[in-house]
ZAPA-863083 format. One record per residue: x, y, z of N, C-alpha, C, O in turn; residue in one letter; residue number from 1. Coordinates in steps of 0.02 Angstrom, whole numbers. Each point is the difference from the previous one (the first is absolute). Layout:
[[X; Y; Z]; [X; Y; Z]; [X; Y; Z]; [X; Y; Z]; a; NUM];
...
//
This chain:
[[1121; 330; 1253]; [-69; -27; -28]; [8; 0; -78]; [18; 50; -31]; x; 1];
[[-32; -102; 6]; [0; -13; -78]; [-59; 35; -29]; [-49; 14; 34]; x; 2];
[[56; 1; -96]; [-66; 18; -41]; [4; 75; -17]; [53; 28; -14]; x; 3];
[[-110; 0; 16]; [-10; 73; -24]; [24; 54; 36]; [-23; 7; 57]; x; 4];
[[62; 29; -76]; [28; 63; 39]; [-48; 58; -19]; [-23; 3; -57]; x; 5];
[[9; 39; 102]; [-47; 46; -19]; [26; 55; -40]; [-39; 38; -28]; x; 6];
[[105; -32; 22]; [30; 51; -43]; [14; -32; -74]; [23; 37; -44]; x; 7];
[[-35; -101; 31]; [10; -34; -64]; [-50; 26; -37]; [-55; 14; 23]; x; 8];
[[75; -3; -97]; [-47; 12; -42]; [21; -32; -61]; [60; -15; -4]; x; 9];
[[-106; -1; -54]; [18; -20; -56]; [-7; 61; -48]; [-50; 35; 2]; x; 10];
[[101; -25; -44]; [3; 41; -46]; [4; -20; -74]; [50; -30; -20]; x; 11];
[[-103; 47; -20]; [1; -21; -65]; [14; 62; -47]; [-20; 57; 14]; x; 12];
[[53; -70; -68]; [12; 55; -44]; [-13; -22; -74]; [16; -57; -18]; x; 13];
[[-39; 94; -18]; [-20; -18; -72]; [64; 9; -48]; [5; -25; -56]; x; 14];
[[40; 65; 87]; [65; 6; -39]; [42; -62; 5]; [-17; -49; 34]; x; 15];
[[72; 52; -68]; [44; -63; 4]; [-7; -46; -59]; [44; -36; -22]; x; 16];
[[-109; 43; -1]; [-12; -44; -58]; [16; 40; -57]; [-38; 48; -10]; x; 17];
[[90; -57; -35]; [20; 37; -65]; [-58; 23; -44]; [-3; 56; -24]; x; 18];
[[-41; -104; 15]; [-55; 15; -51]; [-40; 45; 27]; [-18; 48; -35]; x; 19];
[[-5; -53; 101]; [-44; 42; 51]; [40; 77; -9]; [-25; 50; -24]; x; 20];
[[75; -56; 44]; [40; 71; 10]; [-6; 36; -70]; [-17; 59; -2]; x; 21];
[[30; -97; -59]; [4; 39; -62]; [-69; 28; -16]; [-4; 52; -32]; x; 22];
[[-52; -83; 53]; [-68; 7; -16]; [-18; 65; 43]; [-30; 48; -25]; x; 23];
[[49; -50; 91]; [-22; 51; 48]; [40; 74; -25]; [-21; 56; 13]; x; 24];
[[79; -70; -47]; [34; 62; -14]; [-37; 29; -60]; [-3; 61; -5]; x; 25];
[[-24; -101; -40]; [-34; 32; -63]; [-63; 25; 22]; [-11; 56; -24]; x; 26];
[[-32; -77; 60]; [-72; 21; 6]; [0; 62; 44]; [54; 14; 26]; x; 27];
[[-98; 18; -15]; [-15; 65; 43]; [4; -18; 64]; [-25; -55; 13]; x; 28];
[[56; 93; 41]; [5; -5; 58]; [-70; -15; 41]; [-3; -44; 43]; x; 29];
[[-46; 82; -60]; [-68; -16; 23]; [-25; -70; -9]; [-20; -34; 47]; x; 30];
[[24; 12; -118]; [-14; -62; -17]; [33; -57; 39]; [-32; -50; 16]; x; 31];
[[106; 63; -1]; [31; -51; 18]; [-16; -3; 80]; [-3; -56; 26]; x; 32];
[[-8; 110; 13]; [-29; -1; 64]; [-61; -37; 13]; [-13; -37; 47]; x; 33];
[[-26; 53; -103]; [-72; -35; 5]; [1; -80; -3]; [-32; -37; 37]; x; 34];
[[76; 17; -89]; [14; -72; -14]; [30; -35; 67]; [-19; -54; 21]; x; 35];
[[66; 92; 7]; [35; -17; 54]; [-41; -10; 69]; [10; -45; 41]; x; 36];
[[-57; 92; -38]; [-43; 1; 57]; [-44; -62; -7]; [-4; -42; 46]; x; 37];
[[-33; 36; -110]; [-55; -49; -6]; [35; -68; 6]; [-29; -42; 34]; x; 38];
[[90; 25; -62]; [25; -64; 11]; [22; -15; 73]; [-8; -54; 28]; x; 39];
[[38; 107; -2]; [12; -13; 72]; [-65; -21; 50]; [2; -43; 44]; x; 40];
[[-60; 85; -61]; [-58; -11; 36]; [-29; -69; -14]; [-34; -28; 43]; x; 41];
[[47; -5; -108]; [-27; -63; -8]; [48; -51; 40]; [-27; -47; 29]; x; 42];
[[82; 53; -28]; [49; -46; 32]; [-22; 9; 81]; [-8; -51; 34]; x; 43];
[[0; 103; -11]; [-22; 19; 66]; [-61; -45; 21]; [-3; -30; 53]; x; 44];
[[-45; 31; -104]; [-65; -43; 14]; [19; -74; 2]; [-27; -36; 41]; x; 45];
[[70; 12; -82]; [15; -72; 6]; [39; -10; 60]; [-7; -53; 30]; x; 46];
[[45; 94; -7]; [33; -8; 70]; [-47; 2; 63]; [7; -37; 48]; x; 47];
[[-53; 82; -54]; [-46; -1; 55]; [-49; -57; 4]; [-24; -23; 53]; x; 48];
[[9; 1; -123]; [-43; -61; 8]; [39; -68; 24]; [-30; -45; 29]; x; 49];
[[98; 41; -44]; [34; -46; 24]; [6; 1; 74]; [-3; -52; 32]; x; 50];
[[12; 111; -1]; [15; -1; 74]; [-72; -13; 34]; [-1; -30; 54]; x; 51];
[[-56; 51; -84]; [-69; -17; 28]; [-3; -80; 3]; [-28; -30; 47]; x; 52];
[[56; 1; -96]; [-12; -71; -13]; [46; -41; 54]; [-16; -57; 16]; x; 53];
[[73; 89; 10]; [41; -24; 37]; [-12; 5; 79]; [28; -36; 41]; x; 54];
[[-72; 85; -27]; [-20; 20; 62]; [-27; -58; 44]; [-45; -36; -22]; x; 55];
[[72; 26; 85]; [-37; -45; 36]; [-62; 30; 31]; [-5; 53; 31]; x; 56];
[[-49; -101; -48]; [-64; 31; 11]; [-23; -19; 64]; [11; -58; 15]; x; 57];
[[-46; 98; 31]; [-26; -15; 63]; [-75; 3; 0]; [-29; -4; -54]; x; 58];
[[-1; 10; 102]; [-82; 4; 4]; [-26; 56; -24]; [-54; 2; -30]; x; 59];
[[95; 54; 42]; [-40; 70; -26]; [38; 21; -65]; [-21; 53; -24]; x; 60];
[[63; -78; -4]; [27; 6; -73]; [17; 78; -4]; [1; 29; -54]; x; 61];
[[12; 5; 119]; [27; 71; -1]; [70; 5; -31]; [17; 50; -33]; x; 62];
[[23; -99; 43]; [66; 8; -35]; [0; -1; -71]; [38; 36; -33]; x; 63];
[[-71; -69; 11]; [-7; -10; -82]; [-25; 70; -22]; [26; 26; -50]; x; 64];
[[-75; 7; 82]; [-37; 60; -20]; [57; 63; 14]; [-5; 51; -34]; x; 65];
[[48; -56; 77]; [45; 47; 5]; [70; 6; -53]; [44; 42; 4]; x; 66];
[[-48; -91; -48]; [46; -1; -45]; [-24; 56; -52]; [-58; 0; -21]; x; 67];
[[100; 43; 5]; [-17; 57; -47]; [59; 17; -43]; [52; -33; 4]; x; 68];
[[-59; 83; -46]; [52; 23; -37]; [4; 75; -6]; [-55; 28; 7]; x; 69];
[[104; 9; -18]; [21; 69; -12]; [37; 11; -57]; [49; -37; -8]; x; 70];
[[-61; 84; -39]; [37; 22; -48]; [0; 82; 0]; [-50; 33; -12]; x; 71];
[[108; -8; 24]; [13; 74; 9]; [64; 21; -23]; [44; -40; -15]; x; 72];
[[-37; 104; 11]; [58; 34; -23]; [37; 35; 63]; [-32; 33; 39]; x; 73];
[[98; -42; -32]; [26; 38; 59]; [9; 65; -17]; [30; 14; -52]; x; 74];
[[-54; 33; 95]; [10; 73; -13]; [78; 23; 8]; [23; 45; -35]; x; 75];
[[14; -79; 83]; [71; 22; 2]; [41; -24; -58]; [39; 38; -28]; x; 76];
[[-45; -103; 8]; [50; -32; -38]; [-35; 2; -72]; [38; 4; -48]; x; 77];
[[-100; -5; 37]; [-33; -14; -53]; [-10; -67; -34]; [-21; -10; -57]; x; 78];
[[39; -33; 100]; [1; -77; -21]; [-67; -23; 11]; [-26; 16; 53]; x; 79];
[[-4; -49; -92]; [-68; -33; 3]; [11; -70; 39]; [41; -43; -17]; x; 80];
[[-84; 39; 71]; [9; -63; 32]; [-65; -42; 1]; [-56; 24; 5]; x; 81];
[[69; -90; -9]; [-61; -44; -1]; [10; -59; 57]; [43; -43; -1]; x; 82];
[[-87; 51; 46]; [2; -47; 55]; [-61; -33; 4]; [-52; 28; -17]; x; 83];
[[55; -105; 46]; [-62; -26; 21]; [33; -40; 56]; [59; -19; 2]; x; 84];
[[-111; 8; 48]; [7; -36; 64]; [-49; 13; 57]; [-55; 26; -10]; x; 85];
[[75; -43; 67]; [-46; 6; 54]; [-7; 68; 24]; [52; 29; 16]; x; 86];
[[-117; 7; -9]; [6; 61; 21]; [17; 54; -51]; [2; 59; 19]; x; 87];
[[9; -74; -82]; [23; 42; -50]; [-63; 29; -39]; [-43; -41; -14]; x; 88];
[[33; 101; -3]; [-51; 30; -31]; [-44; 48; 44]; [16; 11; 59]; x; 89];
[[-65; 15; -84]; [-46; 49; 29]; [-40; -32; 55]; [2; 21; 58]; x; 90];
[[-35; -68; -76]; [-43; -27; 57]; [33; -37; 49]; [46; -35; -22]; x; 91];
[[-57; 32; 82]; [36; -33; 49]; [-56; -44; 38]; [-32; 23; 48]; x; 92];
[[24; -81; -69]; [-47; -52; 40]; [32; -19; 56]; [56; 21; 16]; x; 93];
[[-97; -69; 24]; [20; -16; 71]; [59; -51; 5]; [23; -14; 55]; x; 94];
[[1; -14; -114]; [60; -45; 7]; [66; 38; 9]; [44; -2; -43]; x; 95];
[[-41; 35; 99]; [57; 38; 12]; [62; -50; 27]; [56; 23; 6]; x; 96];
[[-69; -84; 6]; [47; -32; 32]; [41; -45; -57]; [28; -51; 18]; x; 97];
[[-25; 69; -79]; [24; -30; -51]; [84; -8; 9]; [27; -54; -10]; x; 98];
[[5; 105; 26]; [66; 3; 24]; [20; -46; 51]; [56; -24; -3]; x; 99];
[[-98; 7; 51]; [13; -54; 48]; [0; -66; -27]; [47; -40; 10]; x; 100];
[[-106; 25; -50]; [8; -70; -32]; [59; -2; -46]; [32; -52; 3]; x; 101];
[[-10; 100; -47]; [55; -15; -47]; [62; -1; 35]; [41; -44; -15]; x; 102];
[[-27; 88; 63]; [64; 8; 31]; [4; -41; 61]; [56; -6; 25]; x; 103];
[[-105; -21; 2]; [1; -32; 68]; [14; 56; 61]; [10; 61; -5]; x; 104];
[[-12; -98; 57]; [10; 38; 72]; [50; -47; 41]; [6; -61; -4]; x; 105];
[[27; 107; 43]; [51; -38; 51]; [-40; -26; 56]; [-56; 25; 2]; x; 106];
[[71; -71; 49]; [-27; -23; 47]; [-23; 55; 48]; [40; 38; 26]; x; 107];
[[-113; -34; -13]; [-29; 52; 38]; [-12; -26; 69]; [-16; -59; 9]; x; 108];
[[24; 107; 46]; [-10; -22; 61]; [-48; 53; 31]; [2; 58; -19]; x; 109];
[[-44; -78; 67]; [-41; 49; 38]; [45; 18; 68]; [33; -42; 30]; x; 110];
[[-38; 98; -16]; [35; 35; 57]; [-22; -30; 64]; [41; -17; 44]; x; 111];
[[-104; 10; -38]; [-27; -22; 69]; [-73; -32; -18]; [-40; 23; -41]; x; 112];
[[32; -73; 75]; [-71; -40; -14]; [-18; -27; 62]; [39; -33; 35]; x; 113];
[[-110; 49; -18]; [-26; -25; 59]; [-55; -50; -26]; [-48; 18; -35]; x; 114];
[[61; -83; 56]; [-44; -52; -28]; [-12; -53; 59]; [47; -29; 28]; x; 115];
[[-112; 20; -12]; [-19; -42; 54]; [37; 3; 65]; [24; -49; 28]; x; 116];
[[-21; 118; -6]; [32; 8; 66]; [68; 18; -11]; [26; 45; 32]; x; 117];
[[2; -76; -74]; [79; 2; -13]; [23; 60; -30]; [-37; 21; -44]; x; 118];
[[95; 17; 57]; [29; 44; -39]; [61; -16; -38]; [52; -8; 32]; x; 119];
[[-52; 3; -97]; [57; -21; -32]; [43; 62; -26]; [-21; 41; -40]; x; 120];
[[81; -41; 67]; [44; 59; -16]; [61; -21; -42]; [19; -58; 3]; x; 121];
[[13; 103; -41]; [61; -24; -33]; [-17; -18; -69]; [46; -16; -37]; x; 122];
[[-111; 19; 13]; [-26; -14; -66]; [-26; -70; -8]; [36; -50; 3]; x; 123];
[[-96; 48; -14]; [-34; -61; -25]; [0; -2; -72]; [-30; 46; -29]; x; 124];
[[59; -94; -7]; [5; 4; -73]; [-71; -9; -33]; [-39; -45; 17]; x; 125];
[[25; 98; -70]; [-62; -8; -23]; [6; -22; -74]; [-51; -2; -34]; x; 126];
[[107; -14; 11]; [20; -28; -63]; [21; 46; -56]; [6; 60; 13]; x; 127];
[[5; -83; -71]; [34; 40; -52]; [-38; -27; -65]; [-37; -50; -1]; x; 128];
[[52; 91; -52]; [-34; -12; -61]; [61; -16; -51]; [46; 41; -8]; x; 129];
[[-47; -100; -25]; [42; -21; -42]; [-9; 40; -68]; [-55; 12; -24]; x; 130];
[[115; 7; -4]; [-17; 40; -62]; [-25; -39; -60]; [20; -57; -9]; x; 131];
[[-62; 87; -31]; [-36; -28; -60]; [8; 46; -52]; [-45; 41; -12]; x; 132];
[[107; -44; -27]; [9; 56; -46]; [-32; -10; -64]; [28; -10; -53]; x; 133];
[[-91; 16; 64]; [-46; -15; -72]; [17; 53; -47]; [-3; -16; -59]; x; 134];
[[21; 78; 73]; [9; 47; -46]; [54; -10; -41]; [-4; 11; -61]; x; 135];
[[64; -32; 94]; [58; -20; -41]; [-16; -62; -41]; [20; -1; -58]; x; 136];
[[-52; -50; 81]; [-15; -63; -41]; [-46; 22; -49]; [5; -30; -54]; x; 137];
[[-48; 70; 57]; [-41; 25; -55]; [36; 35; -48]; [-14; -10; -59]; x; 138];
[[63; 52; 74]; [39; 32; -42]; [47; -47; -50]; [5; 10; -61]; x; 139];
[[29; -62; 96]; [33; -52; -30]; [-34; -42; -54]; [25; -16; -54]; x; 140];
[[-84; 2; 77]; [-46; -41; -52]; [-28; 48; -50]; [-16; -29; -52]; x; 141];
[[4; 90; 52]; [-31; 43; -52]; [51; 46; -31]; [-19; 38; -45]; x; 142];
[[77; -37; 63]; [52; 40; -32]; [-2; -4; -70]; [-6; 52; -33]; x; 143];
[[12; -113; 4]; [4; 3; -68]; [-62; 18; -40]; [0; 24; -57]; x; 144];
[[-52; -39; 93]; [-69; 22; -37]; [-7; 83; 3]; [-24; 35; -45]; x; 145];
[[47; -13; 105]; [-4; 74; 2]; [44; 32; -53]; [-21; 46; -34]; x; 146];
[[80; -69; 27]; [50; 26; -48]; [-29; -12; -73]; [5; 43; -44]; x; 147];
[[-33; -100; 34]; [-28; -22; -68]; [-61; 50; -14]; [-8; 26; -56]; x; 148];
[[-35; -13; 108]; [-53; 45; -15]; [26; 73; -14]; [-20; 34; -48]; x; 149];
[[66; -14; 93]; [31; 70; -16]; [21; 4; -69]; [-25; 43; -36]; x; 150];
[[74; -89; 10]; [18; -8; -69]; [-59; -5; -54]; [4; 35; -51]; x; 151];
[[-55; -72; 60]; [-53; -3; -45]; [-37; 65; -9]; [-15; 25; -54]; x; 152];
[[3; -3; 113]; [-42; 70; -1]; [43; 59; -34]; [-24; 49; -30]; x; 153];
[[92; -61; 40]; [45; 56; -27]; [0; -13; -80]; [1; 48; -39]; x; 154];
[[-2; -110; 17]; [1; -11; -76]; [-69; 20; -26]; [-3; 29; -54]; x; 155];
[[-51; -41; 89]; [-69; 19; -25]; [0; 78; -6]; [-24; 27; -50]; x; 156];
[[50; 9; 98]; [-2; 73; 1]; [45; 24; -55]; [-18; 51; -29]; x; 157];
[[73; -80; 11]; [49; 19; -60]; [-35; -18; -63]; [6; 39; -47]; x; 158];
[[-38; -88; 41]; [-36; -25; -62]; [-57; 57; -17]; [-6; 25; -56]; x; 159];
[[-33; -10; 112]; [-61; 52; -14]; [30; 70; -22]; [-35; 39; -32]; x; 160];
[[96; -27; 49]; [35; 63; -20]; [21; -5; -71]; [4; 49; -37]; x; 161];
[[11; -115; 18]; [24; -8; -69]; [-53; 4; -57]; [15; 6; -60]; x; 162];
[[-76; -9; 84]; [-56; 1; -46]; [-15; 76; -28]; [-45; 10; -40]; x; 163];
//
């Protein structure tokens, strides 16, 4: 099945840009962490907004409501993680089926069906769901905007420290 893998993740790092590395080394660690957190949070909001725009909308709009974001620090590794997607975050709305829409399903069959006096055994096909990888499409369309937002917020934070 093509598309999103449940173990796939996108990792962004503010290091790697020589100018940013030099600035981060000069300023206090507390200020650097604050600037990094604020810029990552701003990028996360842009990504979540793009995902909500790309969601296939049904009658209840529950799938759109189920897109959330999470920003937390791992206790084991100490790495701060920013995630957005279906079922991410604290509130868990009724759109639990987002993974089925994004990843699709295999052909499903009923084991036994009694219909109109006849008993169908050996599996009556009930259909499958074709994958609609809206999360990946949203990331591809908004990746440059997310990175630009992160960079802009980091520059704003550095400028505030310079005053």
